[in-house]
PDB file of N, CA, C and O in Angstrom:
ATOM      1  N   MET A   1    -147.296 201.587 188.178  1.00  0.00           N
ATOM      2  CA  MET A   1    -146.474 202.395 187.558  1.00  0.00           C
ATOM      3  C   MET A   1    -147.179 203.301 186.572  1.00  0.00           C
ATOM      4  O   MET A   1    -148.129 202.901 185.900  1.00  0.00           O
ATOM      5  N   GLN A   2    -146.721 204.462 186.504  1.00  0.00           N
ATOM      6  CA  GLN A   2    -147.378 205.547 185.623  1.00  0.00           C
ATOM      7  C   GLN A   2    -147.399 205.234 184.196  1.00  0.00           C
ATOM      8  O   GLN A   2    -146.410 204.615 183.803  1.00  0.00           O
ATOM      9  N   LYS A   3    -148.292 205.515 183.329  1.00  0.00           N
ATOM     10  CA  LYS A   3    -148.190 205.199 181.947  1.00  0.00           C
ATOM     11  C   LYS A   3    -147.506 206.419 181.452  1.00  0.00           C
ATOM     12  O   LYS A   3    -147.433 207.503 182.031  1.00  0.00           O
ATOM     13  N   PHE A   4    -146.931 206.031 180.100  1.00  0.00           N
ATOM     14  CA  PHE A   4    -146.107 207.100 179.396  1.00  0.00           C
ATOM     15  C   PHE A   4    -147.149 207.725 178.253  1.00  0.00           C
ATOM     16  O   PHE A   4    -147.998 207.050 177.671  1.00  0.00           O
ATOM     17  N   LYS A   5    -146.934 209.032 178.064  1.00  0.00           N
ATOM     18  CA  LYS A   5    -147.866 209.786 177.207  1.00  0.00           C
ATOM     19  C   LYS A   5    -147.612 209.233 175.663  1.00  0.00           C
ATOM     20  O   LYS A   5    -148.527 209.170 174.842  1.00  0.00           O
ATOM     21  N   SER A   6    -146.353 208.873 175.403  1.00  0.00           N
ATOM     22  CA  SER A   6    -146.056 208.514 174.095  1.00  0.00           C
ATOM     23  C   SER A   6    -144.850 207.510 174.011  1.00  0.00           C
ATOM     24  O   SER A   6    -144.016 207.585 174.913  1.00  0.00           O
ATOM     25  N   PRO A   7    -144.694 206.685 173.131  1.00  0.00           N
ATOM     26  CA  PRO A   7    -143.543 205.750 172.888  1.00  0.00           C
ATOM     27  C   PRO A   7    -142.241 206.617 172.845  1.00  0.00           C
ATOM     28  O   PRO A   7    -141.204 206.113 173.275  1.00  0.00           O
ATOM     29  N   ALA A   8    -142.236 207.923 172.339  1.00  0.00           N
ATOM     30  CA  ALA A   8    -141.030 208.595 172.240  1.00  0.00           C
ATOM     31  C   ALA A   8    -140.542 208.961 173.708  1.00  0.00           C
ATOM     32  O   ALA A   8    -139.335 209.017 173.944  1.00  0.00           O
ATOM     33  N   MET A   9    -141.474 209.206 174.677  1.00  0.00           N
ATOM     34  CA  MET A   9    -141.220 209.727 175.875  1.00  0.00           C
ATOM     35  C   MET A   9    -140.598 208.452 176.578  1.00  0.00           C
ATOM     36  O   MET A   9    -139.558 208.651 177.206  1.00  0.00           O
ATOM     37  N   LEU A  10    -141.074 207.256 176.551  1.00  0.00           N
ATOM     38  CA  LEU A  10    -140.672 206.093 177.199  1.00  0.00           C
ATOM     39  C   LEU A  10    -139.323 205.846 176.472  1.00  0.00           C
ATOM     40  O   LEU A  10    -138.482 205.429 177.268  1.00  0.00           O
ATOM     41  N   GLN A  11    -138.900 205.963 175.316  1.00  0.00           N
ATOM     42  CA  GLN A  11    -137.600 205.726 174.811  1.00  0.00           C
ATOM     43  C   GLN A  11    -136.605 206.768 175.230  1.00  0.00           C
ATOM     44  O   GLN A  11    -135.418 206.454 175.326  1.00  0.00           O
ATOM     45  N   LYS A  12    -137.039 208.075 175.505  1.00  0.00           N
ATOM     46  CA  LYS A  12    -136.141 208.987 175.971  1.00  0.00           C
ATOM     47  C   LYS A  12    -135.673 208.715 177.425  1.00  0.00           C
ATOM     48  O   LYS A  12    -134.480 208.740 177.729  1.00  0.00           O
ATOM     49  N   ILE A  13    -136.656 208.457 178.298  1.00  0.00           N
ATOM     50  CA  ILE A  13    -136.476 208.021 179.640  1.00  0.00           C
ATOM     51  C   ILE A  13    -135.558 206.893 179.819  1.00  0.00           C
ATOM     52  O   ILE A  13    -134.547 206.943 180.520  1.00  0.00           O
ATOM     53  N   THR A  14    -135.951 205.888 179.163  1.00  0.00           N
ATOM     54  CA  THR A  14    -135.121 204.566 179.049  1.00  0.00           C
ATOM     55  C   THR A  14    -133.670 204.842 178.490  1.00  0.00           C
ATOM     56  O   THR A  14    -132.750 204.128 178.890  1.00  0.00           O
ATOM     57  N   SER A  15    -133.449 205.775 177.650  1.00  0.00           N
ATOM     58  CA  SER A  15    -132.179 206.052 177.191  1.00  0.00           C
ATOM     59  C   SER A  15    -131.407 206.598 178.220  1.00  0.00           C
ATOM     60  O   SER A  15    -130.260 206.190 178.401  1.00  0.00           O
ATOM     61  N   ILE A  16    -132.000 207.649 179.053  1.00  0.00           N
ATOM     62  CA  ILE A  16    -131.190 208.439 180.034  1.00  0.00           C
ATOM     63  C   ILE A  16    -130.930 207.421 181.096  1.00  0.00           C
ATOM     64  O   ILE A  16    -129.801 207.351 181.581  1.00  0.00           O
ATOM     65  N   HIS A  17    -132.031 206.507 181.556  1.00  0.00           N
ATOM     66  CA  HIS A  17    -131.750 205.556 182.545  1.00  0.00           C
ATOM     67  C   HIS A  17    -130.621 204.505 182.264  1.00  0.00           C
ATOM     68  O   HIS A  17    -129.929 204.042 183.171  1.00  0.00           O
ATOM     69  N   ALA A  18    -130.486 204.168 180.972  1.00  0.00           N
ATOM     70  CA  ALA A  18    -129.360 203.228 180.616  1.00  0.00           C
ATOM     71  C   ALA A  18    -128.078 203.978 180.560  1.00  0.00           C
ATOM     72  O   ALA A  18    -127.026 203.374 180.769  1.00  0.00           O
ATOM     73  N   GLN A  19    -128.086 205.183 180.309  1.00  0.00           N
ATOM     74  CA  GLN A  19    -126.726 205.840 180.481  1.00  0.00           C
ATOM     75  C   GLN A  19    -126.316 205.968 181.729  1.00  0.00           C
ATOM     76  O   GLN A  19    -125.124 205.791 181.980  1.00  0.00           O
ATOM     77  N   ILE A  20    -127.185 206.282 182.690  1.00  0.00           N
ATOM     78  CA  ILE A  20    -126.782 206.443 184.192  1.00  0.00           C
ATOM     79  C   ILE A  20    -126.309 205.222 184.710  1.00  0.00           C
ATOM     80  O   ILE A  20    -125.233 205.083 185.291  1.00  0.00           O
ATOM     81  N   TYR A  21    -127.259 204.213 184.454  1.00  0.00           N
ATOM     82  CA  TYR A  21    -126.892 202.923 184.931  1.00  0.00           C
ATOM     83  C   TYR A  21    -125.527 202.288 184.398  1.00  0.00           C
ATOM     84  O   TYR A  21    -124.797 201.647 185.155  1.00  0.00           O
ATOM     85  N   ASN A  22    -125.263 202.473 183.228  1.00  0.00           N
ATOM     86  CA  ASN A  22    -124.032 201.992 182.607  1.00  0.00           C
ATOM     87  C   ASN A  22    -122.765 202.806 183.189  1.00  0.00           C
ATOM     88  O   ASN A  22    -121.620 202.356 183.224  1.00  0.00           O
ATOM     89  N   HIS A  23    -123.141 204.003 183.612  1.00  0.00           N
ATOM     90  CA  HIS A  23    -122.128 204.992 184.075  1.00  0.00           C
ATOM     91  C   HIS A  23    -121.630 204.343 185.520  1.00  0.00           C
ATOM     92  O   HIS A  23    -120.429 204.238 185.770  1.00  0.00           O
ATOM     93  N   PHE A  24    -122.525 203.971 186.326  1.00  0.00           N
ATOM     94  CA  PHE A  24    -122.254 203.510 187.764  1.00  0.00           C
ATOM     95  C   PHE A  24    -121.990 201.935 187.701  1.00  0.00           C
ATOM     96  O   PHE A  24    -121.150 201.433 188.447  1.00  0.00           O
ATOM     97  N   ASN A  25    -122.681 201.212 186.848  1.00  0.00           N
ATOM     98  CA  ASN A  25    -122.468 199.743 186.993  1.00  0.00           C
ATOM     99  C   ASN A  25    -121.090 199.359 186.487  1.00  0.00           C
ATOM    100  O   ASN A  25    -120.810 199.597 185.313  1.00  0.00           O
ATOM    101  N   ASN A  26    -120.262 198.814 187.248  1.00  0.00           N
ATOM    102  CA  ASN A  26    -118.943 198.209 186.749  1.00  0.00           C
ATOM    103  C   ASN A  26    -118.726 197.065 187.585  1.00  0.00           C
ATOM    104  O   ASN A  26    -119.467 196.868 188.549  1.00  0.00           O
ATOM    105  N   GLY A  27    -117.792 196.302 187.310  1.00  0.00           N
ATOM    106  CA  GLY A  27    -117.356 194.897 187.889  1.00  0.00           C
ATOM    107  C   GLY A  27    -116.827 195.077 189.231  1.00  0.00           C
ATOM    108  O   GLY A  27    -115.629 194.891 189.443  1.00  0.00           O
ATOM    109  N   LYS A  28    -117.616 195.417 190.139  1.00  0.00           N
ATOM    110  CA  LYS A  28    -117.069 195.566 191.615  1.00  0.00           C
ATOM    111  C   LYS A  28    -116.455 194.271 191.987  1.00  0.00           C
ATOM    112  O   LYS A  28    -115.575 194.333 192.846  1.00  0.00           O
ATOM    113  N   TYR A  29    -116.734 193.187 191.533  1.00  0.00           N
ATOM    114  CA  TYR A  29    -116.013 192.001 191.936  1.00  0.00           C
ATOM    115  C   TYR A  29    -114.644 191.865 191.408  1.00  0.00           C
ATOM    116  O   TYR A  29    -113.912 190.972 191.837  1.00  0.00           O
ATOM    117  N   LEU A  30    -114.300 192.593 190.614  1.00  0.00           N
ATOM    118  CA  LEU A  30    -113.053 192.718 189.899  1.00  0.00           C
ATOM    119  C   LEU A  30    -112.072 193.683 190.724  1.00  0.00           C
ATOM    120  O   LEU A  30    -110.860 193.578 190.537  1.00  0.00           O
ATOM    121  N   GLU A  31    -112.572 194.612 191.623  1.00  0.00           N
ATOM    122  CA  GLU A  31    -111.696 195.476 192.225  1.00  0.00           C
ATOM    123  C   GLU A  31    -111.682 195.415 193.662  1.00  0.00           C
ATOM    124  O   GLU A  31    -112.654 194.849 194.162  1.00  0.00           O
ATOM    125  N   THR A  32    -110.776 195.882 194.469  1.00  0.00           N
ATOM    126  CA  THR A  32    -110.806 196.120 195.860  1.00  0.00           C
ATOM    127  C   THR A  32    -111.861 196.913 196.368  1.00  0.00           C
ATOM    128  O   THR A  32    -112.408 197.621 195.523  1.00  0.00           O
ATOM    129  N   ARG A  33    -112.296 196.984 197.539  1.00  0.00           N
ATOM    130  CA  ARG A  33    -113.367 197.853 197.955  1.00  0.00           C
ATOM    131  C   ARG A  33    -112.865 199.283 197.914  1.00  0.00           C
ATOM    132  O   ARG A  33    -113.610 200.162 197.482  1.00  0.00           O
ATOM    133  N   THR A  34    -111.717 199.545 198.313  1.00  0.00           N
ATOM    134  CA  THR A  34    -111.145 201.077 198.228  1.00  0.00           C
ATOM    135  C   THR A  34    -111.215 201.537 196.949  1.00  0.00           C
ATOM    136  O   THR A  34    -111.745 202.622 196.710  1.00  0.00           O
ATOM    137  N   SER A  35    -110.701 200.782 196.012  1.00  0.00           N
ATOM    138  CA  SER A  35    -110.713 201.324 194.550  1.00  0.00           C
ATOM    139  C   SER A  35    -112.216 201.439 194.024  1.00  0.00           C
ATOM    140  O   SER A  35    -112.555 202.434 193.383  1.00  0.00           O
ATOM    141  N   TYR A  36    -113.050 200.479 194.284  1.00  0.00           N
ATOM    142  CA  TYR A  36    -114.389 200.621 193.892  1.00  0.00           C
ATOM    143  C   TYR A  36    -115.068 201.753 194.541  1.00  0.00           C
ATOM    144  O   TYR A  36    -115.799 202.457 193.844  1.00  0.00           O
ATOM    145  N   LYS A  37    -114.917 202.009 195.772  1.00  0.00           N
ATOM    146  CA  LYS A  37    -115.474 203.114 196.509  1.00  0.00           C
ATOM    147  C   LYS A  37    -114.979 204.390 195.881  1.00  0.00           C
ATOM    148  O   LYS A  37    -115.819 205.254 195.627  1.00  0.00           O
ATOM    149  N   GLN A  38    -113.718 204.606 195.603  1.00  0.00           N
ATOM    150  CA  GLN A  38    -113.082 205.861 195.106  1.00  0.00           C
ATOM    151  C   GLN A  38    -113.713 206.060 193.631  1.00  0.00           C
ATOM    152  O   GLN A  38    -114.197 207.157 193.354  1.00  0.00           O
ATOM    153  N   LYS A  39    -113.715 205.177 192.829  1.00  0.00           N
ATOM    154  CA  LYS A  39    -114.375 205.205 191.451  1.00  0.00           C
ATOM    155  C   LYS A  39    -115.755 205.598 191.494  1.00  0.00           C
ATOM    156  O   LYS A  39    -116.155 206.484 190.740  1.00  0.00           O
ATOM    157  N   THR A  40    -116.613 204.954 192.401  1.00  0.00           N
ATOM    158  CA  THR A  40    -118.000 205.299 192.512  1.00  0.00           C
ATOM    159  C   THR A  40    -118.143 206.711 192.918  1.00  0.00           C
ATOM    160  O   THR A  40    -118.949 207.458 192.364  1.00  0.00           O
ATOM    161  N   ASP A  41    -117.346 207.095 193.909  1.00  0.00           N
ATOM    162  CA  ASP A  41    -117.433 208.529 194.312  1.00  0.00           C
ATOM    163  C   ASP A  41    -117.133 209.588 193.234  1.00  0.00           C
ATOM    164  O   ASP A  41    -117.775 210.632 193.118  1.00  0.00           O
ATOM    165  N   GLU A  42    -116.014 209.192 192.394  1.00  0.00           N
ATOM    166  CA  GLU A  42    -115.745 210.051 191.247  1.00  0.00           C
ATOM    167  C   GLU A  42    -116.933 210.117 190.300  1.00  0.00           C
ATOM    168  O   GLU A  42    -117.307 211.198 189.846  1.00  0.00           O
ATOM    169  N   ARG A  43    -117.510 209.006 190.009  1.00  0.00           N
ATOM    170  CA  ARG A  43    -118.701 209.022 189.055  1.00  0.00           C
ATOM    171  C   ARG A  43    -119.810 209.835 189.573  1.00  0.00           C
ATOM    172  O   ARG A  43    -120.449 210.602 188.852  1.00  0.00           O
ATOM    173  N   PHE A  44    -120.044 209.657 190.873  1.00  0.00           N
ATOM    174  CA  PHE A  44    -121.213 210.222 191.478  1.00  0.00           C
ATOM    175  C   PHE A  44    -120.940 211.802 191.509  1.00  0.00           C
ATOM    176  O   PHE A  44    -121.837 212.613 191.276  1.00  0.00           O
ATOM    177  N   ASN A  45    -119.739 212.137 191.791  1.00  0.00           N
ATOM    178  CA  ASN A  45    -119.376 213.668 191.648  1.00  0.00           C
ATOM    179  C   ASN A  45    -119.543 214.173 190.292  1.00  0.00           C
ATOM    180  O   ASN A  45    -120.157 215.232 190.160  1.00  0.00           O
ATOM    181  N   SER A  46    -119.084 213.567 189.252  1.00  0.00           N
ATOM    182  CA  SER A  46    -119.234 213.763 187.987  1.00  0.00           C
ATOM    183  C   SER A  46    -120.763 214.086 187.516  1.00  0.00           C
ATOM    184  O   SER A  46    -121.003 215.038 186.773  1.00  0.00           O
ATOM    185  N   VAL A  47    -121.570 213.390 187.910  1.00  0.00           N
ATOM    186  CA  VAL A  47    -123.023 213.439 187.485  1.00  0.00           C
ATOM    187  C   VAL A  47    -123.639 214.619 188.209  1.00  0.00           C
ATOM    188  O   VAL A  47    -124.484 215.332 187.668  1.00  0.00           O
ATOM    189  N   ILE A  48    -123.180 214.819 189.502  1.00  0.00           N
ATOM    190  CA  ILE A  48    -123.784 215.937 190.324  1.00  0.00           C
ATOM    191  C   ILE A  48    -123.238 217.179 189.575  1.00  0.00           C
ATOM    192  O   ILE A  48    -124.061 218.046 189.284  1.00  0.00           O
ATOM    193  N   SER A  49    -122.007 217.353 189.249  1.00  0.00           N
ATOM    194  CA  SER A  49    -121.645 218.594 188.563  1.00  0.00           C
ATOM    195  C   SER A  49    -122.149 218.772 187.267  1.00  0.00           C
ATOM    196  O   SER A  49    -122.241 219.918 186.829  1.00  0.00           O
ATOM    197  N   ILE A  50    -122.517 217.736 186.534  1.00  0.00           N
ATOM    198  CA  ILE A  50    -123.313 217.884 185.354  1.00  0.00           C
ATOM    199  C   ILE A  50    -124.754 218.291 185.424  1.00  0.00           C
ATOM    200  O   ILE A  50    -125.323 218.976 184.574  1.00  0.00           O
ATOM    201  N   LEU A  51    -125.311 217.791 186.555  1.00  0.00           N
ATOM    202  CA  LEU A  51    -126.803 218.284 186.990  1.00  0.00           C
ATOM    203  C   LEU A  51    -126.948 219.717 187.369  1.00  0.00           C
ATOM    204  O   LEU A  51    -127.982 220.365 187.201  1.00  0.00           O
ATOM    205  N   ARG A  52    -125.751 220.206 187.935  1.00  0.00           N
ATOM    206  CA  ARG A  52    -125.726 221.631 188.417  1.00  0.00           C
ATOM    207  C   ARG A  52    -125.572 222.506 187.261  1.00  0.00           C
ATOM    208  O   ARG A  52    -125.903 223.687 187.361  1.00  0.00           O
ATOM    209  N   LEU A  53    -125.075 222.012 186.107  1.00  0.00           N
ATOM    210  CA  LEU A  53    -124.824 223.043 184.909  1.00  0.00           C
ATOM    211  C   LEU A  53    -126.179 223.367 184.200  1.00  0.00           C
ATOM    212  O   LEU A  53    -126.391 224.361 183.505  1.00  0.00           O
ATOM    213  N   ASN A  54    -127.159 222.254 184.524  1.00  0.00           N
ATOM    214  CA  ASN A  54    -128.374 222.489 183.811  1.00  0.00           C
ATOM    215  C   ASN A  54    -129.445 223.286 184.579  1.00  0.00           C
ATOM    216  O   ASN A  54    -130.526 223.538 184.048  1.00  0.00           O
TER     217      ASN A  54
END
């Protein structure tokens, strides 16, 4: 694994990773497959639309 240039960069990357992970991580065992798939698709499309703005 590549080393980070500074602790601040590591913190920034892990912060972004945590936000994306939490956005997609949900209790799929609590939902039906159809509901889970629909919500995952909505979340994925929202991230794609945000990335296109930048």
